[in-house]
N, C-alpha and C positions, 0 to 999 in steps of 0.2 A: 459352340460358344464356350462350353466348360473346358473343352480340350485346349482352346486357344488361351484361356485364362491360366490353365495349368502350365502350358508351355512358357508363358510370360513369367509365371512364378518361378519356374525352374531356372530360367535365364537370370532372373534377379538374384536367386540364391547362389548361382554359379559366380556371378560378378561379386557379390558380397563375400563369398568364400575365398575367391581369388585375392580380393583386397585384404581380407583378414590374414590370409597366409603370407602375403607379401609384407605386411606390417610386422608379422611375427618373425619372419626370417630377418627382416631389417633390424628389429629390436635385438635379436640374438647376436647379429654381427656387430651392432653398436656396443652391446654389453661386453663382447669379447675384446673390443678395442679400448675399453675403459670409459666409454661415454654413457651418460644416463639416457636411456631410450626415451623416457617421458619428456625430458627437457629438449631432446633433439627433435622429437615429433612436434612439440609445442612450438619450437622456433620455426620448423618447416611449414606448419599450417598457419601460423600467425604472422610470420615475417613478411610474406608477400603483400599483406594488407595492413601492415602496422604503421605505415607512413607514406609520404610522397615518394621517397626513393624506392621503397618496396613495390609500390603500385606501378611506377614507371618501368622498373626493371622487369616486373612480371609481364607487362604489356609488350616490352621489347622482345622478350623471349617467346611469348605465347603467340603473338601476331603471325609470324611466319608459319608456325605449326597450324594455326587456325585456317590460314589461307590454303595450306596444303590439304588439310582435311576437307575444306569446302570443295576443292578441285576433285578429290577422290570421291566424295559423295555424289558430285555431278556425274562422274563417269559410271558409278554404280547404278545410279538412277536410270541411265540409258542402257544398262545391261552390258557395259564394257568393264572387264576386269582390269584393275589398275593396282599394282602392288609396289611397295618400295617408295612411298611418298616422301619420306624423310631423305632417302638417298637421292631422289630426283632433285629435291631442294638443294642439297649439298653439291650435286653435280652442276646445277645451274649457278650456284655461287662461285664455284671454281671456274666455270666457263666465262662468267661475267668478268671475273678478275683477270682472266687470261686475255680477253678482248680489250679490256681497259689498258693493260700493260702493252699490248701489241699496237694499239691505235693512238696512244697518248692520253686516253681517258676523257670521257665527258664529265668526270667528277674531279678534275684537277683544280681545286679551289685556289691553291697558292698561285699556280701559273695564271689562272684567269685574273686574279688580283694584280699580278705583275703586268699583264697586258693592259689592264685598265689604267694603271699608273703611267705606262708609256704613252697612252693616248692623251691622258690629262696633261702630262708634261709637254706634249706637243701642242696644247692649246684647246683640246676638246673639253667642253663644259657640260654636255649632255650625252650620256652613253646609254647603250642598250645591249641586250644579249639574251640568248636562250640556253637551254640545257642546264643540268644541275650545277655545272661549274660557275654559272653566272652569280651564284651566291657569293663566291669569293670576290667577284668584280663589284657587286653591290656594296660589300663591306669596304672595299678600297675607295669607292666613290663617296661613301658616307663619311670617310675620314678626311676627305678633301673639301675644305670650305668653298662654298659656291658651286660645287659640281652637283648635277642632278642625274637621276636614272629613270629611264622609261622601260618598264618590264614587259615581257612578252610571254605568252602561253598561260601565265598565272599572275595574279596580283601579288606583288612582293612588298607592298607597303608595310606589311607586318614586320618584315625584316629591318626596314629602315624607314620609319614613318616620316622622318624629316628630309628624306632624300629621294624617295620614289615619287615622282611627279604624277605619272599616269601609267596605265597598263592596258595592253591588248590581251584579253583573256578569253579562254574557251568557255562557252556556255555548255557545260557537260550534260545538263538535263536534255537539251535539244540534240546534242551529239549522240547520246545513248539512245534517244528516241529514234534517230535516224537508223541506227543499227537494228533496233527492234522492228521498225517498219520494213527494212530490207529482209530480215529473217522471216517476217510474216509473208513476204512476197516469194519466199523460197530461195533467196540468195543468202547462202551461208558463209560467204567469204569471197575474196578476190576483188572486192570493191574498193575504189579509191574515194575517200570521203573529202569533198571540198567544203571547207568552212568559210563563211563570209559574213559581213555585216548585213547583207541583204536578207538572209534567212534566219538571222539571229543566233547562229552558232558561234559567232565572234562578237565580242562587245568591247567598247572602249570606256574605261573607267578612269576618272580623275581622282586623285587622292584628296578627299575633303579637307584634310589638314593643310594642304599646300595650294588649294584652289585659289585662294586670295592672291597668290603670287602671279597668277595669270592675268594679264590685262584684258580689257574687253575686246580689243582687237585680236589678241591671241586666241581667246575663246571662240570668237567668230570664225577665225581661220581654221581652228581645230574642227569645229562643227561642219564647216563647209567642206573640208577635206574628207570627213567621214561620210557626208552625204554624196560627194562626188565618187568616192570609192563604192558606196552602196549602189548608186545608179549605173556605175560602169563608165562614167565620164572620165574619171581619173584612173589610169592604168599604169602599172609599173612593169615595164618590159624587162624580162630577164635576159642576160646575155646568152647567146646560143653557142654551143660548143662546135 
């Protein structure tokens, strides 16, 4: 027990010493460039928490690194050596950008907005869409009086509370529980998860702010459609290639 305490104490001293040495070297370099080290360190430590901008910028930069760190911890806990976490994150960023440029991008907000305008110009008054680029379409619909949006995958009412009429959303608690159950059964991958209203992994939400715009007949039709989909009475046949 004493040896363990001593080892922990040594580790703490090493960390404190490394931090102190780093700050000292930094102070020397700052001094050589004509910058007051005390003021520089004060700004460095207080700036990230001194206001809304500082906090949000800190989160923007820290979140990716925290996710990388979490992934590395998981690999270490399983006995797998994983080095170069920051490099892996940068490689993933470059690969993601390359795929977006090669495929036309799921995040092309401007193009999605233009597509939505074309549909509305052709007479469409209720639109829907998925993927990240749908945010651009939602904005375009919100700018067109009388047009409405039905979101999928997630509730986008927060983006346009006066435009998003309803949403088909994932119930992530049940989706993740499905994954946990499969893992407990020894299935560690290769499974295709089917989400549905029947098992509660999918939900239909109506925007409370716009619910009054739905007539009683529309609400009944909406509920009937949901029940028919849940029971399997209503099926949408996809075209076969």
